[in-house]
FITORTOR-976504 format. One record per residue (C-alpha): y, z, x; chain; residue in one letter. Coordinates in pm, 1 decimal. Each point is the difference from the previous one (the first is absolute). Example, Ala and Ser with C-alpha at 12.3 -4.5 7.8 and 13.67 -1.06 7.14 Angstrom:
<atoms>
{atom {-450.0 780.0 1230.0} 'A' 'A'};
{atom {344.0 -66.0 137.0} 'A' 'S'};
</atoms>
This chain:
<atoms>
{atom {-830.1 5359.6 -12184.8} 'A' 'M'};
{atom {74.5 164.2 -348.3} 'A' 'Q'};
{atom {110.6 302.2 6.9} 'A' 'K'};
{atom {244.8 -20.6 -374.5} 'A' 'S'};
{atom {19.4 335.1 -3.3} 'A' 'N'};
{atom {264.9 174.8 198.3} 'A' 'P'};
{atom {-141.8 328.2 -26.2} 'A' 'L'};
{atom {-276.0 -77.7 183.7} 'A' 'V'};
{atom {-89.5 -6.6 380.1} 'A' 'S'};
{atom {-247.8 -182.8 46.6} 'A' 'L'};
{atom {-138.0 -385.3 -58.7} 'A' 'E'};
{atom {-215.8 -44.9 -228.1} 'A' 'K'};
{atom {-266.9 -117.7 189.3} 'A' 'R'};
{atom {36.5 323.8 223.0} 'A' 'D'};
{atom {-80.3 196.4 -256.0} 'A' 'L'};
{atom {-271.3 -193.6 -166.7} 'A' 'Q'};
{atom {-163.0 40.5 390.6} 'A' 'D'};
{atom {21.7 334.6 -10.3} 'A' 'T'};
{atom {-74.1 98.6 -342.1} 'A' 'I'};
{atom {-297.2 -242.7 2.7} 'A' 'V'};
{atom {-108.7 192.6 359.3} 'A' 'K'};
{atom {-10.3 355.5 -207.3} 'A' 'A'};
{atom {-152.0 -92.2 -273.9} 'A' 'V'};
{atom {-271.5 -191.1 160.6} 'A' 'E'};
{atom {-40.6 349.8 204.6} 'A' 'H'};
{atom {-20.8 221.2 -232.3} 'A' 'T'};
{atom {-196.8 -212.1 -196.6} 'A' 'L'};
{atom {-259.7 24.3 327.6} 'A' 'K'};
{atom {26.7 313.1 27.7} 'A' 'G'};
{atom {-28.1 114.3 -361.4} 'A' 'R'};
{atom {-353.1 -231.6 37.8} 'A' 'S'};
{atom {-91.1 207.0 276.6} 'A' 'R'};
{atom {33.8 348.3 -113.8} 'A' 'T'};
{atom {-133.2 -58.6 -316.8} 'A' 'G'};
{atom {317.4 14.0 -260.9} 'A' 'A'};
{atom {7.3 -353.7 -46.1} 'A' 'L'};
{atom {-74.0 -45.6 -409.5} 'A' 'E'};
{atom {55.6 -320.3 -69.4} 'A' 'N'};
{atom {79.1 -286.1 291.6} 'A' 'E'};
{atom {160.7 -258.3 -295.6} 'A' 'C'};
{atom {152.2 285.9 -154.7} 'A' 'D'};
{atom {197.9 138.3 347.7} 'A' 'F'};
{atom {97.4 -332.1 104.4} 'A' 'I'};
{atom {161.8 -82.9 -404.6} 'A' 'A'};
{atom {227.3 338.6 60.3} 'A' 'G'};
{atom {114.9 -142.7 328.0} 'A' 'A'};
{atom {63.7 -356.5 -135.2} 'A' 'M'};
{atom {179.6 177.3 -279.8} 'A' 'S'};
{atom {210.8 223.3 213.3} 'A' 'V'};
{atom {113.4 -300.5 260.0} 'A' 'M'};
{atom {69.3 -243.8 -328.3} 'A' 'Q'};
{atom {232.7 265.3 -128.9} 'A' 'T'};
{atom {176.5 -2.6 319.6} 'A' 'I'};
{atom {45.0 -341.5 45.8} 'A' 'N'};
{atom {146.6 -18.1 -363.1} 'A' 'M'};
{atom {242.0 266.1 103.0} 'A' 'E'};
{atom {115.9 -65.1 318.0} 'A' 'L'};
{atom {-36.0 -297.5 44.2} 'A' 'Y'};
{atom {125.2 -148.3 -296.7} 'A' 'N'};
{atom {-360.8 -172.8 -39.8} 'A' 'S'};
{atom {-6.6 -78.7 -430.1} 'A' 'T'};
{atom {-406.1 -9.7 -101.9} 'A' 'I'};
{atom {-125.5 -295.3 24.1} 'A' 'D'};
{atom {62.5 1.4 378.3} 'A' 'M'};
{atom {-93.0 408.8 71.6} 'A' 'S'};
{atom {-325.6 -60.8 124.0} 'A' 'M'};
{atom {160.3 -214.2 357.2} 'A' 'D'};
{atom {-21.5 352.2 180.1} 'A' 'I'};
{atom {-379.8 47.6 -98.8} 'A' 'I'};
{atom {-247.3 -163.5 187.8} 'A' 'P'};
{atom {-246.0 -219.2 -117.7} 'A' 'A'};
{atom {-314.2 121.3 79.1} 'A' 'K'};
{atom {103.6 367.8 -160.1} 'A' 'W'};
{atom {-60.5 -213.2 -314.8} 'A' 'M'};
{atom {-257.7 -271.3 118.0} 'A' 'I'};
{atom {-232.3 206.3 164.9} 'A' 'V'};
{atom {-32.4 287.8 -281.6} 'A' 'P'};
{atom {-40.6 -304.7 -320.0} 'A' 'M'};
{atom {-211.0 -204.2 190.6} 'A' 'S'};
{atom {-252.4 347.9 30.4} 'A' 'G'};
{atom {39.9 30.3 384.3} 'A' 'R'};
{atom {66.0 358.0 121.2} 'A' 'S'};
{atom {388.5 47.0 225.5} 'A' 'L'};
{atom {-154.5 246.6 241.1} 'A' 'L'};
{atom {-259.2 -275.4 110.1} 'A' 'D'};
{atom {272.9 -230.1 11.9} 'A' 'E'};
{atom {235.9 204.0 233.1} 'A' 'L'};
{atom {-291.0 163.7 247.8} 'A' 'K'};
</atoms>
C-alpha cells in the first residue's frame, strides 16, 4: 500500500488501473475512428503523464517513476509489434 501524499485519496495501484483502462480504451477508440496517427507517440504521452503523477503524487524518485507503467506499453512497441494487436 503506497499512499504517500495526504491529498491523494486513491491508492497508487487503483489509480494505475483506472488510468491504464482509460488510456487503452482511448487508444482503441482513436484507432477505430481513424484519429490515431501514431500509436507509439500516443502511448509515450500517456507514459509521461503517468510518470509525472507517480513522482508528484506518490513521491516516487526519477529512478523508480516507471513502476506505475505497464511493462507491455514499453516492450510491445520496442519489439516492433502493435499494442492494439495485444489488446484484442
